[in-house]
C-alpha positions in Angstrom: 9.2 -40.2 39.7 7.1 -38.9 42.6 3.8 -37.1 42.0 5.3 -33.9 43.3 8.1 -34.1 40.8 5.6 -34.7 38.0 3.5 -31.8 39.2 6.5 -29.5 39.2 7.6 -30.5 35.7 4.0 -30.0 34.4 3.9 -26.5 36.0 7.3 -25.6 34.4 6.0 -26.8 31.0 2.8 -24.8 31.4 4.8 -21.7 32.4 7.1 -22.1 29.4 4.3 -22.6 26.9 2.3 -19.6 28.3 5.4 -17.4 28.1 6.0 -18.5 24.5 2.4 -17.7 23.6 2.7 -14.2 25.1 6.0 -13.6 23.3 4.5 -14.5 19.9 1.3 -12.6 20.3 0.9 -10.2 17.3 0.6 -6.5 17.7 -2.8 -5.0 17.5 -4.1 -3.9 14.1 -6.2 -0.8 13.9 -8.2 0.9 11.1 -8.9 4.6 11.6 -12.2 5.1 9.9 -13.5 8.1 11.9 -17.1 6.8 11.8 -17.6 7.4 15.5 -17.2 11.1 15.1 -19.5 13.8 13.9 -18.5 16.5 11.5 -16.2 19.0 13.1 -14.1 22.0 11.9 -10.5 22.6 12.9 -10.5 20.0 15.7 -7.3 19.9 17.8 -6.9 16.2 18.2 -9.1 13.1 18.2 -8.4 9.6 19.5 -9.4 6.3 17.9 -8.2 2.7 18.5 -5.2 3.8 20.6 -4.0 6.5 18.2 -4.2 10.3 18.3 -4.9 12.2 15.1 -4.0 15.9 15.2 -4.7 18.5 12.5 -2.5 21.5 12.1 -1.4 24.2 9.7 -2.6 27.6 8.4 -5.6 26.3 6.5 -8.7 24.4 7.6 -9.5 20.8 8.2 -12.7 18.9 8.8 -14.3 15.6 9.7 -16.7 15.3 6.8 -19.8 13.3 7.1 -21.0 12.9 3.5 -20.6 14.6 0.1 -23.7 16.6 1.0 -22.0 18.6 3.8 -22.9 22.3 3.8 -19.4 23.4 2.7 -19.4 21.1 -0.3 -20.1 23.4 -3.2 -21.1 21.6 -5.4 -19.6 18.4 -4.0 -17.1 16.7 -1.7 -15.6 13.3 -2.2 -18.1 10.7 -1.2 -17.6 7.1 0.2 -20.7 7.0 2.4 -18.7 7.3 5.7 -17.0 9.9 7.8 -13.5 10.9 6.7 -10.8 13.5 7.2 -10.6 16.5 4.8 -7.8 19.1 4.6 -7.8 22.6 3.1 -4.1 23.1 3.3 -3.5 21.6 6.7 -1.5 18.5 7.7 -2.6 15.5 9.8 -0.2 13.8 12.2 -0.8 10.4 13.9 0.9 9.1 17.0 0.3 6.2 19.4 -1.4 7.3 22.6 0.9 5.1 24.7 4.0 6.5 22.8 4.8 3.0 21.5 6.1 2.4 18.0 3.8 1.3 15.2 3.6 0.4 11.5 1.5 1.9 8.7 0.3 -0.2 5.7 -2.4 1.5 3.7 -5.1 4.2 3.4 -7.8 5.5 1.2 -7.2 8.9 -0.3 -9.2 11.4 -2.4 -9.1 15.0 -3.7 -10.6 18.1 -2.2 -14.1 19.6 -2.5 -16.0 22.4 -4.4 -15.7 20.8 -7.8 -12.6 22.9 -8.5 -9.7 20.7 -9.5 -7.3 23.7 -9.4 -7.6 23.6 -5.6 -7.1 19.8 -5.3 -3.8 18.3 -4.3 -2.1 16.3 -7.0 -0.4 14.0 -4.5 -0.8 13.0 -0.9 2.7 12.8 0.7 3.1 10.6 3.7 6.1 10.8 6.0 6.9 8.5 8.9 9.4 9.3 11.6 11.1 6.2 13.1 12.3 5.7 16.7 15.9 6.2 15.6 14.9 9.7 14.1 15.2 8.5 10.5 12.3 9.2 8.2 10.5 7.3 5.3 8.5 9.2 2.7 6.1 8.1 0.0 3.9 10.2 -2.3 0.6 8.9 -3.8 -0.8 10.3 -7.0 -4.5 11.2 -7.0 -6.5 10.4 -10.1 -8.7 13.6 -10.1 -11.8 11.4 -10.4 -14.5 12.8 -8.1 -18.2 13.3 -8.5 -19.5 13.5 -4.9 -22.8 11.7 -4.8 -22.4 10.3 -8.3 -21.6 6.8 -9.4 -17.8 7.2 -9.6 -15.4 5.8 -7.0 -14.0 9.0 -5.4 -11.5 7.3 -3.1 -8.5 5.4 -4.1 -6.8 2.6 -2.1 -3.1 3.1 -1.5 -0.5 0.7 -0.1 2.6 1.9 1.8 6.0 0.2 1.9 8.7 0.5 4.6 6.7 2.3 7.3 7.8 0.4 10.4 9.1 1.3 13.8 7.3 4.6 13.6 6.8 7.2 16.4 4.7 9.5 14.2 3.1 9.6 10.8 2.1 12.8 8.8 0.0 13.4 5.7 0.1 16.6 3.6 -1.2 17.5 0.1 1.3 18.4 -2.6 0.2 20.8 -5.4 1.1 20.3 -9.0 0.9 22.7 -11.9 -2.3 24.8 -11.4 -3.4 22.7 -8.5 -3.8 23.3 -4.8 -3.3 21.2 -1.7 -6.7 19.9 -0.6 -7.1 16.2 0.0 -9.2 13.6 1.9 -8.2 10.6 4.0 -10.0 7.5 5.3 -9.5 3.9 6.5 -5.9 4.4 7.7 -4.4 1.0 8.5 -1.9 0.8 11.4 -0.3 -1.9 13.5 0.3 -0.6 17.0 2.9 -1.5 19.5 6.6 -2.1 19.5 8.1 -5.4 18.4 8.0 -7.9 21.3 11.7 -7.7 22.3 13.6 -7.9 24.5 11.4 -8.4 27.5 8.6 -10.5 26.0 11.2 -12.7 24.2 12.8 -13.4 27.7 9.4 -14.1 29.2 9.3 -17.9 28.4 12.7 -18.4 30.0 11.5 -16.5 33.1 8.4 -18.5 33.5 10.2 -21.7 32.8 12.7 -20.8 35.5 9.8 -20.1 37.9 8.6 -23.6 37.2 12.0 -25.1 37.9 12.2 -23.2 41.1 8.9 -24.8 42.1 10.3 -28.2 41.2 13.3 -27.6 43.5 11.0 -26.6 46.2 8.9 -29.7 45.9 12.1 -31.9 45.9 13.1 -30.3 49.2 
C-alpha cells in the first residue's frame, strides 16, 4: 500500500469519526435563572441562554429581586435571587432560533402580600409540540411562604413528557378562595431539535469525501 493510499484512508477515517462526533453531540442545556436582570414591571420579552420569555395577560408581572421589593407587603417569596412573579399574567417561553426544545424542571412558589387568598393553588404548565399536539401538567403549591424568614418558599418540580416543544407556557390556577399569583425560577430547558436527519447523515458524507480523496490520490 502506497503512502498516498494510506494518507487517503486516514483522511477518510478522520472525516468519519469527526462526523460521528458531530452527530452525537448533545443538545445545549439551559437554566433560566433571570439573575442577569434587574427588577422590571410588565416587561414585554426578555432573552436568556437562547430563549425568549414573554409575559402577557390582563394582570401584572415582575422580575422580582428579593423578598424586600417595594411591592412586597408584607413579603414576597424569597430565594435570594431574581425570579419571575405573576399577578394573573402568563409566561411563554420559545427558542430564539425557532428550534424545538425540551423542558425538565423548575422552581415554583406562591404570590406576595402575605394574602393566601390571592395565591395560585397550582402552576399549570402547557407545552406545544412541533406537530401541534400539547402536553399539560399541573403542580400543587404548598402555601408555605414567609419571605425573608427561615422557611423554603420555593418548591422544586419535575416535568414529564415535555419534548419536541415549540413553546411552553405557565399560568396560575385558583382553588377555592384563592387567586392566581405565582412565582417561577430556575427553569431547566434543553434547546435544539434532535440531530436528525442531516446530522445523522453527516458521518457518511464526510466518509464519502475521504473516499473521493482516496480515489483522487489513486489517479
